[in-house]
N, C-alpha and C positions, 0 to 999 in steps of 0.2 A: 281837428277841433276848431270850431268856428268861434271867434271872439267878437263880442259886441261892445261898443263904446257908448255909454250913456252919461247923462249928467243928472245927479240927484241933489237937489238943494244946493246948486252951484258947485258940487264936488264931482270931478270926473271919476267914473267908475268903469272898470273893465270886467266883464263877466262872460260866461259861456253862453252860447246860443241856447234858448229854451229856459233861461233863468227868469223867474217871475220878478215883477217890480219889487215885491216885498223882500225877496232874497237879495236883490241888487242893493236895496237900501240898507239892509243889515250888513252887507259887505262893507259899506261905507260908514258903518256904525251909526246909522240914522234909524231911530226907533219909529215905527208905525204901529199904532194900537191895533190889536186884533181881539176878537172874542170867539168866533166860530172856527178859526183856522187851526187845523191839525194836519201837518204835512203828511201827505200820502193817505190820509184817512178822510178828511173833510176839507176840501178846497173849493167850496161852492160860492163863497163870498156872500152868504146870506145876511150876515149882520151889518155889512156895509160900514164898519168902523175903520177899515183899512183903506178907505178911498183916498185917491190922490188926484192931483191935477196934472195932466200931460199937455204940454204946449201943442197947439194945433188941433186939439180935440175939444169939442163943445161941452161934453159931459164929463163929470168926474167918474173915475173907474176904480173898481176894487183892485188893490195891488196884489192880493193873494192868488188870483187866478188869471192874471194877464201877464204875458211875457214881454220882455223888453225888445225893442227894435233899435237898430243902428241909428245913433244920433238923437235918440229920444231925450227930451228934457222934462224932468219930473219935479213937481213941487209937492212936498209931503205935508207942509204946515202953513200953507197960504191962508189968508182970512176966509176965503171961500171954502176950503177944505175943512178948517176948524169949525165953521158954522154948520156945515153939512153933518159933521160927526156929532155935534151937539144935538141936532135935530134927530138923527138916527138913534142915538142913545136914548133920548127922551121917548121916542116911539117904542123902542124895545122895552123900556122900563114901564111904559104905560099899560103893558099887558100883564104886569105882575104887581101884587100887593107889596107895599114896603112896610 
């Protein structure tokens, strides 16, 4: 069994190789919003509400379909992430009558 060490919102987390960022955050009891994610049914990251910031990566990435890597440092609620989630939710809602 391969073990991966990551940091999620300043909390050290130890998970198995192949674990998604979303699952790693849940292991640390850190909530990341999701809308389209259904484990083993729909893991395409289409809604983009589960995006996170990973140090060293320029773009925000969906946490539901990206796996952790050794030493990864993840921020789930940074100002950049929160603003991007707001925009994504507005875009999703703009396609529906309220």
